[in-house]
C-alpha positions in Angstrom: 114.3 -90.6 -64.6 112.8 -87.2 -63.8 111.6 -85.6 -67.0 110.5 -88.2 -69.5 107.2 -89.7 -68.6 104.9 -91.7 -70.8 101.3 -93.0 -70.7 98.5 -92.7 -68.2 100.6 -94.3 -65.5 103.3 -91.6 -65.8 106.1 -94.1 -65.9 109.5 -92.7 -66.6 111.4 -93.4 -69.8 113.9 -95.4 -67.8 111.1 -97.6 -66.4 109.6 -98.1 -69.8 113.1 -99.2 -71.1 113.6 -101.6 -68.3 110.1 -103.1 -68.9 110.7 -103.4 -72.7 114.2 -105.0 -72.1 113.0 -107.6 -69.6 112.8 -110.5 -72.0 115.1 -109.2 -74.7 118.4 -111.0 -75.6 119.9 -107.7 -76.4 119.0 -104.1 -77.0 119.8 -101.9 -80.1 120.4 -98.4 -78.9 119.3 -96.5 -82.1 120.7 -92.9 -82.3 123.3 -91.0 -80.4 121.0 -90.1 -77.5 120.2 -93.7 -76.6 123.7 -94.8 -77.3 125.6 -92.2 -75.4 123.1 -89.9 -73.7 123.2 -87.2 -76.3 123.4 -83.4 -75.7 120.9 -83.6 -72.8 123.3 -85.8 -70.8 126.1 -83.2 -70.9 127.1 -81.5 -67.7 125.3 -80.4 -65.6 122.6 -82.9 -66.8 119.7 -81.5 -64.9 117.3 -84.1 -66.5 119.5 -87.0 -65.4 119.6 -88.3 -69.0 121.5 -91.6 -69.3 122.5 -93.9 -72.2 120.6 -97.2 -72.4 123.6 -99.3 -71.2 123.4 -97.4 -67.8 119.8 -98.2 -67.1 119.3 -101.8 -68.3 121.2 -105.0 -67.6 121.2 -106.5 -71.1 123.8 -106.3 -73.8 123.5 -103.0 -75.7 124.6 -102.6 -79.3 125.0 -98.9 -80.0 124.0 -97.6 -83.4 124.8 -93.9 -83.0 124.1 -91.0 -85.4 121.6 -88.2 -85.5 119.9 -89.6 -87.4 121.6 -93.0 -87.6 122.1 -94.6 -91.0 119.2 -96.8 -92.0 121.7 -99.2 -93.4 123.3 -99.6 -89.9 119.9 -100.1 -88.3 118.6 -102.7 -90.8 122.0 -104.3 -91.1 122.3 -105.1 -87.4 118.8 -106.5 -87.2 119.5 -108.7 -90.3 122.9 -109.8 -88.9 121.2 -111.0 -85.7 118.4 -112.7 -87.7 120.8 -114.4 -90.1 123.5 -115.5 -87.7 121.6 -115.8 -84.4 124.4 -113.8 -82.7 125.3 -110.2 -82.0 127.9 -108.6 -84.3 131.4 -108.0 -83.1 131.6 -104.7 -81.3 134.3 -102.0 -80.9 135.3 -100.3 -77.7 132.1 -98.1 -77.8 129.8 -101.1 -78.3 129.2 -100.2 -81.9 129.1 -102.9 -84.6 132.6 -103.2 -86.1 131.2 -103.9 -89.5 129.5 -100.5 -89.6 131.9 -98.3 -87.5 135.3 -100.0 -88.1 136.4 -97.8 -91.0 136.1 -94.1 -91.6 135.1 -92.9 -95.0 138.6 -91.4 -95.2 140.2 -94.9 -94.9 138.8 -96.1 -98.2 138.8 -92.8 -100.2 140.4 -92.7 -103.6 141.8 -89.3 -102.7 143.5 -90.6 -99.5 147.0 -90.7 -101.0 146.7 -87.0 -101.8 145.7 -86.3 -98.2 148.8 -88.2 -96.9 151.0 -86.3 -99.4 149.5 -83.0 -98.3 148.0 -82.3 -101.7 144.7 -80.4 -101.2 142.1 -78.6 -103.3 142.3 -74.9 -102.2 139.3 -73.6 -104.2 136.6 -75.4 -106.2 137.7 -75.5 -109.8 141.4 -74.9 -109.2 144.1 -77.0 -110.8 144.3 -79.3 -107.8 140.6 -80.1 -108.1 141.2 -81.1 -111.7 144.0 -83.4 -110.5 141.7 -85.1 -108.1 143.5 -83.9 -104.9 142.0 -84.2 -101.4 138.9 -82.2 -100.5 139.7 -81.9 -96.8 140.4 -78.1 -97.0 137.1 -77.7 -98.8 135.1 -79.1 -95.9 135.3 -82.9 -96.4 134.6 -84.6 -93.0 135.8 -88.1 -94.2 138.6 -88.3 -91.6 136.0 -88.1 -88.9 133.1 -89.9 -90.4 132.1 -93.6 -90.2 
């Protein structure tokens, strides 16, 4: 609550969030910083940066990413508008529909990954066979 101030009354970011959340049913934390605190919340955290769930007393749905996917932002708002309820959340309060599977889980090259069959150089024989691109920099195993 020390470094982010807004407006002529010099209210802190935390105070602004509490005010904005007062009558809300839930809060969507859009981006990694509001979801988890971001880089600025790392030790020693001189700015006392906090994720939203630590400063408000409402349910928080985390939509992390830097930047977050526009599909995940709009999808969560539409989910709430269509069903009148919050989506099912995972252990990190992220919507399961958006963060339940990694790109890797549904990749057509997944079988090659499991078999240890990788492309070693772009254009090599393994690339022509459709082998896994992990060794070429694919981040599918870590990406939602």
